[in-house]
C-alpha positions as CSV (number, residue, x, y, z in Angstrom):
1,M,3.0,-19.7,4.0
2,R,3.5,-16.7,6.5
3,D,0.2,-15.6,7.9
4,E,-0.7,-12.4,7.0
5,I,-3.0,-8.9,8.4
6,R,-5.2,-7.6,5.1
7,I,-6.6,-4.0,4.4
8,E,-9.2,-4.4,1.4
9,E,-10.1,-1.5,-0.8
10,L,-8.3,1.4,1.1
11,E,-10.1,4.7,-0.2
12,L,-7.5,7.6,-0.2
13,T,-6.8,10.7,-2.9
14,A,-4.2,11.1,-4.6
15,R,-2.6,12.9,-7.5
16,V,-1.2,10.8,-10.9
17,G,-1.5,10.5,-14.1
18,V,-0.1,10.7,-17.4
19,P,-2.0,14.7,-18.1
20,D,-1.0,17.4,-16.3
21,E,-4.9,17.9,-15.9
22,E,-5.2,15.1,-14.7
23,R,-2.7,15.7,-11.9
24,A,-4.1,18.7,-11.3
25,Q,-6.7,17.0,-9.1
26,P,-6.7,15.0,-6.1
27,Q,-8.8,11.7,-7.4
28,R,-9.7,9.1,-5.8
29,L,-8.2,5.4,-5.9
30,T,-8.4,1.7,-3.5
31,V,-4.7,0.1,-2.2
32,S,-5.3,-3.4,-0.6
33,L,-3.5,-4.7,1.0
34,V,-1.2,-8.1,2.4
35,L,1.2,-7.6,5.0
36,Q,3.2,-10.2,6.3
37,T,5.3,-10.5,9.7
38,P,8.2,-11.7,10.5
39,V,6.4,-12.9,13.7
40,H,3.8,-16.0,13.1
41,F,0.4,-15.1,15.0
42,A,1.0,-18.2,17.8
43,D,3.8,-15.9,18.7
44,L,2.5,-12.8,19.6
45,N,1.6,-13.2,22.8
46,D,-1.6,-10.3,22.0
47,D,1.0,-7.8,22.0
48,L,0.5,-4.6,19.3
49,S,4.1,-4.1,19.6
50,R,5.2,-7.7,18.0
51,T,2.3,-7.3,14.8
52,V,2.2,-4.4,13.0
53,D,-0.4,-1.5,14.1
54,Y,-2.8,-2.2,10.9
55,A,-4.7,1.3,12.1
56,A,-1.0,3.0,11.5
57,V,-0.3,1.3,8.3
58,C,-3.3,3.1,6.7
59,E,-2.9,6.5,8.4
60,E,0.6,6.3,6.8
61,I,0.1,5.8,3.5
62,R,-2.8,8.0,3.7
63,R,0.2,10.6,4.6
64,F,2.4,9.4,2.6
65,V,0.2,9.4,-1.2
66,S,-0.7,12.9,-0.1
67,D,2.3,14.4,-0.6
68,R,3.1,13.1,-4.2
69,Q,2.1,13.5,-7.7
70,D,3.0,10.6,-10.3
71,K,2.2,9.5,-13.8
72,L,1.8,6.0,-13.1
73,I,-0.1,3.9,-10.3
74,E,2.3,1.7,-11.2
75,T,5.3,4.3,-9.8
76,L,2.9,4.2,-6.8
77,A,2.2,0.9,-6.2
78,H,6.3,0.3,-6.5
79,E,6.6,3.2,-4.3
80,M,4.1,2.8,-1.4
81,A,5.3,-1.0,-0.5
82,E,8.4,0.3,-0.9
83,H,8.3,2.1,1.7
84,L,6.1,-0.1,3.8
85,L,8.9,-2.4,3.9
86,R,11.6,1.0,5.7
87,N,8.2,2.5,7.9
88,F,7.6,-1.1,9.5
89,Q,8.3,-4.3,10.5
90,L,6.9,-5.6,7.7
91,A,9.1,-9.2,6.0
92,R,6.6,-9.0,2.7
93,V,4.3,-6.0,1.8
94,E,1.3,-6.9,-1.0
95,L,-0.9,-4.5,-3.3
96,E,-3.3,-3.6,-5.7
97,L,-3.6,0.2,-6.1
98,R,-6.5,0.8,-7.9
99,K,-8.0,4.2,-10.3
100,F,-11.0,4.7,-12.0
101,I,-9.9,6.6,-14.4
102,L,-11.2,5.2,-17.3
103,P,-15.2,5.5,-17.8
104,E,-15.7,2.4,-19.1
105,T,-14.2,0.1,-16.8
106,R,-14.6,-0.3,-12.9
107,F,-11.1,0.2,-12.4
108,V,-7.5,0.0,-13.5
109,A,-4.8,-1.6,-11.4
110,A,-0.9,-2.1,-10.3
111,R,-0.3,-5.0,-8.4
112,V,3.2,-5.1,-6.7
113,M,5.0,-7.7,-4.3
114,R,7.9,-7.4,-2.4
115,E,9.8,-8.5,0.0
116,A,12.2,-7.6,2.9
117,P,16.1,-7.8,2.8
118,R,16.7,-11.1,4.0
119,T,19.0,-10.1,7.7
120,T,21.8,-13.0,8.3
């Protein structure tokens, strides 16, 4: 198992939903992330440039969702994970995207896990 950085329940505002009316206004979502870097923490030498800047990840996720209008949280979760792999030095991303739309539930969620392509 690799070392990991966890970000729990980052608050987001995004336009997502099947009906047009649901996408008309941004709604509250949360995302929880598990980020694995290619470098073990013991090898970081206390150097931020050798790891992932989790504040930058949070800022980028907020920017990314603000530019989108998806029907499915499944689509948004997949695209979010792929975007993180393309833009940060990560070996693996796991995320759970939560939506608070159904009154009789705490939340609805989509979970994905994506790995960076292996280079040889």
